[in-house]
C-alpha positions as semicolon CSV with decimal commas, in nm:
position;residue;x (nm);y (nm);z (nm)
1;M;-14,694;10,291;-17,785
2;R;-14,968;10,549;-17,805
3;R;-14,961;10,536;-18,186
4;R;-14,980;10,153;-18,190
5;F;-15,268;10,163;-17,940
6;A;-15,450;10,423;-18,151
7;R;-15,401;10,215;-18,466
8;R;-15,541;9,907;-18,292
9;Q;-15,841;10,105;-18,168
10;W;-15,903;10,239;-18,517
11;A;-15,877;9,889;-18,668
12;R;-16,130;9,756;-18,417
13;R;-16,371;10,037;-18,495
14;L;-16,328;9,981;-18,870
15;L;-16,392;9,606;-18,830
16;T;-16,703;9,676;-18,625
17;A;-16,825;9,923;-18,885
18;R;-16,765;9,670;-19,165
19;R;-16,959;9,404;-18,977
20;A;-17,245;9,645;-18,920
21;L;-17,250;9,735;-19,290
22;V;-17,251;9,368;-19,392
23;L;-17,534;9,297;-19,148
24;L;-17,732;9,593;-19,279
25;G;-17,670;9,472;-19,634
26;L;-17,797;9,124;-19,549
27;V;-18,104;9,268;-19,381
28;A;-18,170;9,485;-19,686
29;V;-18,132;9,188;-19,923
30;A;-18,366;8,981;-19,706
31;A;-18,619;9,261;-19,697
32;V;-18,607;9,297;-20,076
33;A;-18,643;8,920;-20,117
34;V;-18,946;8,910;-19,885
35;W;-19,103;9,201;-20,067
36;A;-19,034;9,045;-20,407
37;V;-19,176;8,705;-20,312
38;W;-19,475;8,806;-20,103
39;F;-19,580;9,154;-20,211
40;S;-19,442;9,254;-20,551
41;S;-19,573;9,167;-20,897
42;W;-19,236;9,020;-20,998
43;L;-19,330;8,667;-20,885
44;S;-19,705;8,679;-20,934
45;V;-19,907;8,396;-21,090
46;A;-19,923;8,443;-21,466
47;K;-19,994;8,092;-21,600
48;V;-20,135;7,748;-21,516
49;E;-19,984;7,429;-21,660
50;V;-20,199;7,113;-21,672
51;H;-20,043;6,772;-21,734
52;G;-20,177;6,417;-21,749
53;T;-20,517;6,470;-21,911
54;S;-20,654;6,259;-22,196
55;Q;-21,025;6,226;-22,120
56;L;-21,059;6,567;-21,958
57;T;-20,940;6,887;-22,122
58;A;-20,688;7,126;-21,972
59;A;-20,960;7,393;-21,975
60;Q;-21,189;7,177;-21,761
61;V;-20,912;7,131;-21,505
62;E;-20,821;7,501;-21,506
63;N;-21,185;7,601;-21,458
64;A;-21,218;7,366;-21,162
65;A;-20,882;7,471;-21,012
66;R;-20,970;7,844;-21,005
67;V;-20,606;7,946;-20,963
68;P;-20,594;8,315;-20,858
69;L;-20,394;8,483;-21,136
70;G;-20,205;8,801;-21,059
71;G;-20,147;8,734;-20,691
72;P;-19,813;8,638;-20,531
73;L;-19,713;8,283;-20,625
74;A;-19,583;8,223;-20,272
75;T;-19,927;8,273;-20,116
76;V;-20,125;8,046;-20,349
77;D;-20,316;7,780;-20,151
78;L;-20,202;7,464;-20,330
79;G;-20,412;7,237;-20,108
80;A;-20,733;7,420;-20,193
81;I;-20,654;7,398;-20,565
82;R;-20,588;7,024;-20,535
83;T;-20,918;6,973;-20,352
84;R;-21,111;7,156;-20,624
85;V;-20,944;6,959;-20,904
86;E;-20,999;6,625;-20,729
87;A;-21,370;6,711;-20,703
88;L;-21,393;6,651;-21,079
89;A;-21,558;6,313;-21,137
90;G;-21,290;6,201;-21,381
91;V;-20,994;6,281;-21,154
92;A;-20,853;6,009;-20,929
93;S;-20,584;6,235;-20,779
94;A;-20,400;6,559;-20,845
95;D;-20,063;6,704;-20,750
96;V;-20,030;7,084;-20,744
97;T;-19,693;7,260;-20,723
98;R;-19,545;7,606;-20,773
99;S;-19,356;7,645;-21,100
100;W;-19,125;7,938;-21,035
101;P;-19,112;8,217;-21,124
102;D;-19,474;8,268;-21,230
103;G;-19,666;7,943;-21,275
104;V;-19,877;7,679;-21,103
105;R;-19,840;7,321;-21,229
106;I;-20,124;7,069;-21,196
107;D;-20,048;6,701;-21,258
108;V;-20,366;6,497;-21,294
109;T;-20,418;6,122;-21,263
110;E;-20,744;6,040;-21,436
111;R;-20,981;5,758;-21,348
112;Q;-20,970;5,464;-21,589
113;A;-21,284;5,263;-21,663
114;V;-21,266;4,889;-21,594
115;A;-21,635;4,818;-21,668
116;V;-21,953;4,983;-21,789
117;V;-22,278;4,989;-21,593
118;R;-22,623;5,110;-21,700
119;I;-22,767;5,350;-21,442
120;G;-23,079;5,556;-21,495
121;G;-23,083;5,467;-21,864
122;L;-22,726;5,590;-21,914
123;L;-22,420;5,381;-21,991
124;R;-22,162;5,483;-21,732
125;G;-21,793;5,404;-21,691
126;M;-21,680;5,261;-21,356
127;D;-21,322;5,264;-21,228
128;A;-21,135;5,002;-21,022
129;G;-21,272;5,152;-20,700
130;G;-21,632;5,127;-20,815
131;V;-21,662;5,502;-20,879
132;V;-21,899;5,584;-21,165
133;F;-21,742;5,883;-21,336
134;R;-21,827;5,918;-21,706
135;T;-22,098;5,853;-21,966
136;Y;-22,065;5,662;-22,294
137;R;-22,285;5,672;-22,600
138;T;-22,192;5,313;-22,682
139;A;-22,002;5,058;-22,474
140;P;-21,627;5,063;-22,546
141;V;-21,488;4,743;-22,692
142;G;-21,316;4,528;-22,431
143;L;-21,489;4,665;-22,122
144;P;-21,711;4,413;-21,940
145;A;-22,070;4,510;-21,864
146;V;-22,209;4,521;-21,510
147;T;-22,583;4,487;-21,451
148;T;-22,745;4,599;-21,126
149;G;-23,086;4,621;-20,969
150;A;-23,254;4,932;-20,836
151;G;-23,093;5,062;-20,520
152;T;-22,762;4,880;-20,562
153;S;-22,522;5,028;-20,306
154;A;-22,192;5,199;-20,378
155;E;-22,024;4,926;-20,173
156;A;-22,168;4,660;-20,404
157;L;-22,043;4,846;-20,711
158;A;-21,699;4,874;-20,553
159;E;-21,698;4,499;-20,487
160;A;-21,806;4,433;-20,846
161;A;-21,518;4,644;-20,972
162;A;-21,282;4,444;-20,750
163;V;-21,418;4,121;-20,901
164;V;-21,370;4,255;-21,254
165;T;-21,010;4,356;-21,194
166;S;-20,927;4,026;-21,020
167;L;-21,052;3,797;-21,298
168;P;-20,775;3,607;-21,477
169;Q;-20,772;3,660;-21,853
170;E;-20,880;3,302;-21,924
171;V;-21,197;3,363;-21,721
172;A;-21,259;3,722;-21,831
173;V;-21,278;3,629;-22,201
174;K;-21,566;3,388;-22,124
175;V;-21,775;3,651;-21,941
176;D;-22,067;3,825;-22,110
177;H;-22,156;4,043;-21,811
178;I;-22,140;4,062;-21,431
179;D;-22,466;4,060;-21,237
180;V;-22,453;4,247;-20,905
181;R;-22,724;4,183;-20,647
182;S;-22,534;4,275;-20,329
183;V;-22,179;4,298;-20,193
184;D;-22,161;3,920;-20,144
185;A;-22,390;3,814;-20,427
186;I;-22,204;3,876;-20,752
187;A;-22,243;3,641;-21,047
188;L;-22,066;3,601;-21,380
189;V;-22,293;3,534;-21,676
190;L;-22,088;3,354;-21,941
191;R;-22,119;3,405;-22,315
192;D;-22,281;3,063;-22,355
193;G;-22,554;3,146;-22,100
194;R;-22,415;2,958;-21,803
195;T;-22,392;3,138;-21,468
196;V;-22,114;3,141;-21,210
197;E;-22,204;3,239;-20,855
198;W;-21,886;3,423;-20,756
199;G;-21,979;3,578;-20,423
200;N;-21,739;3,866;-20,355
201;S;-21,383;3,941;-20,468
202;T;-21,219;3,740;-20,188
203;N;-21,003;3,447;-20,307
204;S;-21,071;3,528;-20,673
205;R;-20,757;3,348;-20,792
206;Q;-20,860;3,029;-20,614
207;K;-21,216;3,066;-20,744
208;A;-21,086;3,095;-21,100
209;E;-20,878;2,778;-21,063
210;V;-21,177;2,587;-20,924
211;L;-21,401;2,722;-21,201
212;G;-21,161;2,598;-21,466
213;A;-21,215;2,241;-21,345
214;L;-21,590;2,281;-21,289
215;L;-21,659;2,407;-21,641
216;R;-21,566;2,062;-21,775
217;Q;-21,889;1,941;-21,617
218;Q;-22,227;1,998;-21,782
219;A;-22,431;2,232;-21,564
220;R;-22,636;2,550;-21,579
221;V;-22,504;2,713;-21,261
222;Y;-22,158;2,686;-21,106
223;D;-22,112;2,809;-20,750
224;V;-21,754;2,896;-20,646
225;S;-21,848;3,152;-20,382
226;V;-21,689;2,913;-20,130
227;P;-21,404;2,777;-20,344
228;S;-21,324;2,496;-20,102
229;K;-21,682;2,362;-20,146
230;P;-21,786;2,430;-20,508
231;T;-22,123;2,309;-20,636
232;T;-22,309;2,282;-20,966
233;R;-22,680;2,290;-21,053
234;G;-22,888;2,207;-21,355
């Protein structure tokens, strides 16, 4: 009985010792992992990968991102990098992720021009949100021109961009340029010299349908700003 009791006691002590050793091993592994990820040079930032650029260069994005090379990848502030990249005029949005074991990946969505507008003597590209973001030497083929007066607001440009993107193809091909006077005073100047008072981008599909019927009438100005009550002049 004494021997059996002693064996049981020894087995319990051995099991307890094994559990303690396993726990110590796990703690040691965790400590090594924390050190490797947060403090060692094993998982430090060594490269930056840029994807999605066609108008911008990867170097322009990297310069704006200012990714801290050499520091622990785990501590890189991805949000700050994204903010810096999105500050580039040509960037609509950016997604920044860690690319283990030693990289930062930046996926860029660039702005796409839907029209050109002359501002301060320069021919500028404008995206679908009305953001003016690039300069052209000559107007690209296929992009409609937007003309504005001095002091035209950003809101008016945004509304003009909304009008441009809402025009059906059968109307767009007839347009020479879009004249922007204010948010609610946007006109289409057709290739044959006739003018369409469009108003704003609201109900553009209905306006286009009404315009299709109105253009059969001889007139100088067609007003579809209120599509339920269209008028003609001249």
